[in-house]
N, C-alpha and C positions, 0 to 999 in steps of 0.2 A: 146644319145651319143654326138651330136653336142653341147648340153648345157654343158656337162661335159668337152668337149674339149675346149670350149670357156672360161669356168670358169678357167680351168687350165692355159690357155694361158694368161688370164688377171692376174691371181695370179703370174705367172712367170714374166710377164712384170712389175708388181708392185714391185716384189722382186728385179729385175734388176735395176729398177729406183731408189729404195732406196739405193741399193749398190753403184750406181754411184753418188749419192748425196755426196757433200763434208761433212766431219764430223768436228764439231767444236773442237774436241779433237785430240791430237796426242800422244797417250800413248806408253810407252815402256813396254816390257814384264817384269814381276816380279813374283817371287815365294815366298809366305809367308810360314813361318814355321807353323806347326800344332798348333792351339791355345792351351794354357795350360789347363790342366784338372781342373775342378771345385772341387778341393779337398784342404785340409789344410786351409790356409788363404783365399782361394777363394771359400770355401764351400758356397753354396747358403743359404741365410738367409733372414729375413724380417726386418732388423734393420731400414731401411728407412721408413717403414710404421708407425714408431713412430712419424714421422714428421707431421707438421701442415702447411697447405697452408695459406699464408698471401696476402692481397691486391688483391684478385682474381678479374680479370677483369680490374684492374687499372694499373698493371705492366705487359707488354708483353715482355718476353725475358730479364729479369734482368740478364745480362750475367756475370758481374764481380762485386766485392764489395771491398770497403775500408771503413775506419772509421777514425774519428779525436779524439783528446784527450778529447773531451767532450762526446764521446760515440755516436755521430751521424754517421749513416751508409749512404753510397752513392752507387748509381748504375746507369747504363744507359740501355735504352730499345730500341727495334727495331723501334720505331716511332721517333727516334732521340732525345729523351728527356733524360736529366740528372736529377736525383732525390736525395733528402735528406730524410732519414727515421729517425724520432725522436720518439722513442717509437712506438706508434701505429699510428703516424701521418705521412702522406706522403706529401712532399712539392716539387714542381717543382722548379728547379734551373734555367735551361735554355733549349732552343732548339738548338741543334748543327747546324742544317741547317734551312730551311724554315718550318714554321708550316702551313701545308696545309691539306685539308680534306683527302688526300690519305695516309698520314703518317701512318706507321704500315704495309704497304703492300710492297712486294718485288719491285714492279715497281717504288715506290716513295722513296726508300731508298737513291738513289744518290741525291735526292732533300732535304730530311728531315735529312739525316745523320744517322749514326749508331755508337754510342759510345761503344767501347769494353772495353779494359783495363782501369782501373781507380785506382789512388793512391793519397795519401795526402802527400805533401812535408813538409819540416820542418817549413815553414811559414804558413801552414794551407791552402794553395791553392790546388786545385785539378789538377792533371796531368792526361790528358785524351787522348787516341788515338781514333780518329774517323776513321772508315774504309774508308770513302770516302773523307775526307777533310784534315786530318793530325793530328799532335801532338799539343795539346793545354794546356794552363794554364788557369784555370777557378777560379774565385772568388766565393766560395760557398754561400756567402751572397748576392752579387749583381747579380750574373750570368754573369758578364762581362767576355768575352773570349779573350784570347791573343793567336794568332796562332804562334807557335814556329817554325814549319816547315811544309810546305804544301805537299800534295800528288803530286802536279805537280812538285814541286822542287825536291823531292826525294833525292837520294844519288848516286854519281858516274854516273850521267847522266841518271839514270834509275828512272822514276817516281814510287811512291808507288801506288799499286793497291788495297791492302787488308790489312790495318793495323789492328792488332789483339791483341797480347799479350803485356803486359807492366810490368816493374819492376823498382823500384827506390832504389838506394843505399843510404847508410847513408850520404855520402858526396854530394848527390844531383844528381849524374849521372843518366841519364835516359836510360834504355834499352827497346827496343820494337821490335816487329816482323812485317815484311811485309810478309804475308802468300804466296803471289804469285805476280810476276811481270807480269803475264798474265791474271789471272782471278780476277775480283772483288768479293766482298762478295755476291752479287746477284747470282753469278754462282759458289758458293763454292762446289756444287755437282759435277760440271765438274772438279774442282780442285782435289777432292778426287778420282774420277773415272780415271782421266788422270794420277794421281800419278806422276806428273812431279817434278823436283827439281829446282824450281824457287823462293823459299822463302829465306828470309834474316834475320839476326839478326843485328840490328842497335844500335849504341851507340850515345847518344846526350849529349853534354856538355853545360848546360844552361849558364855557365859563359862566355864561348867563343862563344856560339851560333853556335856550329859546330856539324855536324853529320858525322859519318863514319860507313861503313859496317864492322862488325867483322866477320861474316860468310855469305857465299852465298851457293847456290846449296842445299838448305834445302827443304825437302818434307813437304809442308804445315806447315811452322813454325807457332807455335801457342803460348800457354801459357809459362810463364817464372817464375822462382823462383831462388833467390840468396841463396847461402849456408849461414849458420850462421856466418861464418868468411868472407863472400863475396869474397872468393878466386876462386869460380866458379859459373857459372849460368847454370841452367837446362832449356832445350828447348824442348817442345813437338813437335814431328813430327807426326802430326795427321794421315796423309794418310799412314804412315809406322807402326803405332801402337807401337811407341817407344818414349823414352825420351833420349835426348843427354845431355852430360855434356861438357861445354866449360870452360876451365881454364882461369881465368883472372889474376892470380898471381901465384908465386911460380915457381918451376923448369919446370912445364908443361904449363906455360902461353902461350896462343895462340894455344893450342892443343884441339882437340875435341875427344870424345869417346862416345860409347853407354853406358848409365847409366842403363836403363831398356829396355829390348827388348821383343818382342812378347807379348805385353799386351793383355788382353782378351777383348779389345775394342779400340776405337779411342780416344786418350787423348785430353783434351781441356786445361783448366787452371791447374796450379800447385801451391799449396800454402803450406808454411811452417806451422807446428803446434807448439803448446807450449810444446809438448812432444818430440821434436827433430826428427820429421818425416815429410814427405811430403804427402799431400793429392792431389789426381789426379782425376778430374772430367772426367767421361767417357760419351762422347756424344752418342755413339752407340756401342752396344756390338758385339763381334764376338766370340760366344761360340762354343765349339766343339760339334759335334753331328753326326748323321748318314750321313748327307750331310755337306760339308764344308761351312763356311759362304760365302754369295754371292760374296762379293768383293774379298775374298781369291780365290774363284773358278774361277773368270774371270780374275784375275791378270795376268796370263801368256799369255792371248790371246788379243792382241791389236786390231785385226780386229773385234772381238766380242764386245769389248768395244765401238769401233767406231759405230758399227751397233746399239747397244742398245741406244746410245745417239741420233741417228737419229730418232728413232721411239718412244722415251719416253720423254714426256714433263717434264720440270724441276719440276713442281708442283707435279708430280706423284711420285717422289722419296720418299717423306715423307710418303706416304701410304705404302711403302715397308719396312719401318723401324720398328723394334720391340720396343714396349713400355716397356722398361726394365730399371729401375733406378739402377745406379751403380757408386760408387766411391771407390778408392783404397787408402790404406795407405802403404807407402814405406819408408823403413829406409834409413839411410845415406849411406848404402852400395848398394843401388839399389835393395833391396829385398822386395817383397810384403809381408807384415806382417799381413794385415787385409783387409777386404772388407765389404762394406755396400750395401745391395741389396734391391730393390723393384721389385721382379720378375714378378709381375702382373701389374706394372705401376699404382698402386692404388693411390699413393700419388704424385709421380713424375717420370720423365725419362729425357733423353737427358741432363744429368747434366753437366754444363759448369764450375762451380766454387764451391769450398767448403771453405767458409771463417769462421774462428773462431772469435767470437766476444762476449764478456761478458758471457763466459761459454756456448755459444750456437754455433751451426753450421748453417750457412746460405748457402743454396744450390741454385745456379743460374741455368739458362737454356738458350737455344738458342732462343726459340720463344713461350714458354708456357705462359699463362696469369696470372702468380702468381710467388711468390718465396716460398721456403719451409724452415722452421726452425726446427731443432731438439732441443727439450727442454733440460734443465739441467739434468733432471732425466732420460734421455735416456741413453742407455748403450754405452757411448763413451769410 
């Protein structure tokens, strides 16, 4: 009896102690809509299992892609490195930060860097946003880096904390997202759990060397894509499972609206296709079932979120994620028209980018040790 009472008292004391500990997150209550049914264009398939892994063990987290007029492909990885892919050859361009032995681990990301969005400008230079350091112009031949605007400088007196998505207009204007003014990339799990609205869409004029904020109060602003006429830009709000549209020109210029809502997962990058659609990489799915998805279920309960964060190490969240590969095709009206699945995670999961290049689709990811390519003879 005394042992049971002592154990109960200790358990109660531990629970009270955890409850009184300060939580790193300060979430607001939110109610998600029920996830869409997996029917019609969302019917489960295995199209992604036609893909092939490339550069296994040599590329960790090739998050985003771009290419030049010679057909060279470019990407950045979690160890802070920027790469050129020429055929089957992998060439290192530069290290965004310091090249030390710990590069590739979360602890060393602020030292080594983490290149996210990457594009090629009209002069053949790479435009790169590094989550920790800022917006860069990089010579792909020499690896020479020119810092255009630093994270410390930021915009409107607010430093950048988590640079992420990137898009480049035909006239050279650069658009990029700062996912959060509170959490850096190291703590992106906290950003998703907290579901705050501290993200921004930034515009940079390389001629004037000036940056300005176009939108603020965004929920984990992530990937970007310009419309074919460049009269609007799409922005992924990852923690809200939706895509926004911000009008750059026309009668609605300066207005924002929801373009796609209640996605079956958390969107990452958005890329235009040659068929007049947008492809959206899904980092983690939120499928309907007997129980609601985990983040949906806890969204209305800030106290529960604060408690979960207190008792769960950051590294443990990855173990809770389902290994399910998915990307979506959306038309110009914001309607999902097709989906590509790997329900068993046999080939890939946590898809960050879907880049069309020379008749193939290159699939990025957040931290897996390979990239995936769907061949020309796949059912695209």
